[in-house]
C-alpha positions in Angstrom: 35.8 10.5 -58.7 32.1 9.7 -58.8 29.4 12.0 -57.6 28.9 10.2 -54.3 32.4 10.7 -53.1 33.1 13.7 -50.9 36.8 14.2 -51.1 36.8 17.5 -49.2 35.6 16.4 -45.8 39.0 16.5 -44.1 40.2 19.7 -45.8 38.0 22.2 -44.0 38.6 23.6 -40.5 34.9 23.7 -39.7 33.0 21.6 -37.2 31.1 18.8 -39.0 27.5 19.7 -39.1 25.6 17.3 -41.3 23.0 19.8 -42.5 25.7 22.0 -44.0 26.6 19.2 -46.4 23.1 18.8 -47.7 23.6 21.6 -50.3 26.9 19.9 -51.4 25.1 16.6 -52.0 22.2 18.3 -53.8 24.7 20.2 -55.9 26.7 17.0 -56.8 23.5 15.1 -57.7 21.9 17.8 -59.7 21.8 17.6 -63.5 23.2 21.0 -64.1 25.0 21.9 -60.9 22.8 24.9 -60.2 21.2 25.3 -56.8 19.2 27.8 -54.8 19.8 27.5 -51.0 16.9 29.1 -49.2 18.2 28.6 -45.6 17.2 30.8 -42.7 19.7 33.3 -41.5 22.5 32.0 -39.2 22.9 28.5 -40.8 26.4 29.4 -42.2 26.0 30.0 -45.9 29.7 30.7 -46.4 30.4 27.2 -44.9 27.9 25.5 -47.2 29.5 27.3 -50.2 33.0 26.5 -48.9 32.3 22.8 -48.9 31.0 23.0 -52.5 34.2 24.9 -53.5 36.5 22.5 -51.7 34.8 19.6 -53.4 35.2 21.2 -56.9 38.9 21.9 -56.0 39.5 18.3 -55.0 38.1 17.3 -58.4 40.4 19.9 -60.1 37.3 21.8 -61.3 37.7 25.0 -59.4 39.4 27.6 -61.6 37.7 30.9 -62.0 35.4 31.4 -59.1 33.2 34.4 -58.3 31.3 35.3 -55.1 28.8 38.1 -55.6 27.4 39.5 -52.4 26.3 42.9 -50.8 29.3 45.2 -50.1 28.8 44.8 -46.3 29.4 41.0 -46.5 32.5 41.0 -48.8 35.0 41.0 -46.0 33.2 38.1 -44.2 33.1 36.0 -47.3 36.8 36.6 -48.1 38.0 36.0 -44.5 35.9 32.8 -43.9 36.8 31.2 -47.2 40.4 31.8 -46.4 40.5 30.9 -42.7 38.1 27.9 -42.7 38.8 26.4 -46.1 42.2 27.7 -47.2 40.6 29.2 -50.3 42.5 32.3 -51.3 39.9 34.8 -52.5 40.6 38.5 -53.2 38.1 41.1 -52.1 37.5 43.5 -55.0 37.0 47.1 -54.1 37.0 48.8 -57.5 36.6 48.1 -61.2 40.3 48.4 -62.0 41.3 45.8 -59.4 38.6 43.5 -60.9 40.1 44.0 -64.4 43.6 43.4 -63.0 42.6 40.1 -61.4 40.9 38.9 -64.6 43.9 40.0 -66.8 46.8 38.6 -64.8 45.3 35.5 -63.3 43.9 34.1 -66.4 42.1 30.8 -65.6 42.6 31.1 -61.8 40.7 34.1 -60.6 39.0 33.8 -57.2 37.3 37.0 -56.2 34.6 38.4 -54.0 32.7 41.3 -55.6 29.6 43.3 -54.7 26.5 43.5 -56.9 27.4 46.9 -58.2 30.4 45.5 -60.0 28.4 43.2 -62.2 26.1 45.7 -63.9 25.7 45.0 -67.6 27.0 48.5 -68.3 30.3 47.8 -66.7 33.5 47.5 -68.8 34.4 44.5 -66.7 31.5 42.6 -68.3 32.6 43.7 -71.8 36.1 42.4 -70.9 34.8 39.1 -69.8 32.9 38.7 -73.1 35.8 39.9 -75.3 38.3 37.5 -73.6 35.7 34.7 -73.5 36.3 34.2 -69.8 34.4 31.4 -68.2 33.7 30.7 -64.5 33.8 27.3 -62.8 31.5 28.5 -60.1 29.4 31.7 -59.4 28.0 32.1 -55.9 25.3 34.9 -55.4 24.6 35.6 -51.7 21.4 37.4 -50.9 20.3 36.5 -54.4 17.0 38.3 -53.9 19.0 41.3 -55.1 18.4 39.7 -58.5 14.6 39.6 -58.2 13.9 42.3 -60.7 14.8 41.4 -64.3 14.6 45.0 -65.5 17.8 46.1 -63.6 21.3 46.5 -64.9 22.5 44.2 -62.2 20.1 41.4 -63.3 21.2 41.7 -66.9 24.8 41.6 -65.8 24.2 38.5 -63.7 22.6 36.9 -66.8 25.8 37.4 -68.8 28.0 36.0 -66.1 25.8 33.0 -65.5 25.7 32.3 -69.2 29.5 31.6 -68.9 29.4 29.7 -65.6 29.7 25.9 -65.3 27.9 25.9 -62.0 26.1 28.4 -59.8 24.8 28.6 -56.2 22.2 31.2 -55.2 21.7 31.8 -51.4 18.8 33.8 -49.9 16.9 33.6 -46.6 14.1 35.6 -48.4 13.9 34.4 -52.0 10.3 35.6 -52.2 10.4 39.3 -51.3 7.1 40.6 -52.6 5.6 37.9 -54.8 6.4 34.6 -56.5 7.7 36.3 -59.6 10.7 37.5 -57.5 11.6 33.8 -57.1 10.9 33.0 -60.7 13.3 35.7 -61.9 16.1 34.2 -59.8 15.3 30.6 -60.9 15.3 31.8 -64.5 18.8 33.1 -64.1 19.8 29.7 -62.7 18.1 27.6 -65.3 16.5 29.4 -68.3 15.5 26.2 -69.9 13.6 24.8 -67.0 12.1 28.2 -66.0 11.2 29.7 -69.3 7.5 30.4 -68.8 6.1 32.6 -66.1 2.5 31.3 -66.5 3.5 27.6 -66.2 5.6 28.4 -63.1 2.8 30.4 -61.4 0.4 27.5 -62.2 2.8 25.0 -60.7 3.2 27.2 -57.5 -0.6 27.1 -57.1 -0.8 23.3 -57.7 2.0 22.7 -55.1 0.5 24.8 -52.3 -1.5 22.0 -50.7 1.6 19.7 -50.6 3.8 22.5 -49.1 1.1 23.1 -46.5 0.9 19.4 -45.7 4.7 19.0 -45.4 5.0 22.0 -43.1 2.4 20.5 -40.8 4.3 17.2 -40.5 
């Protein structure tokens, strides 16, 4: 189906709230299917992600899918994707369970993991590389956890995103301390577009008057 068709509308058990479809439309119209959703808290990020997943499923493009979130949110993600969208995700509690899912559901893995499980030092990451496993979609909730490019978690995320067809980052606070926090997340999403820190910072400065004007409207 073409990009403008939303096949998944009837498939979810959620109330229709138009703003929750905006990320899906942006995702479908983007060149590379990579998106950062910087919504405020309480706007239903799992629902926005669920619509994107259902749409990929309707197009037969949802195979291996990975939700990465803080440990405290794993259960919420797993339950909501199941109950509201009929998407059968498995909550991963330890490394062996993660390896098991990857090994035995080759090509159809749907799991919710926490950030600790994607460190670049983890043997799961080596396994993904050795087996040449690819992901249809990677969702990173509270993506500001990836703001520091010197961490093992950031480097692990880089390896996973390198083998992902599409990715959605979600954070109510993408800029924690300074603009470089946001740049590091955007670089993970699109290394070609965001390859130069200086150019990015310069663009941020140039855009400030426009952002100010928009927020006053």
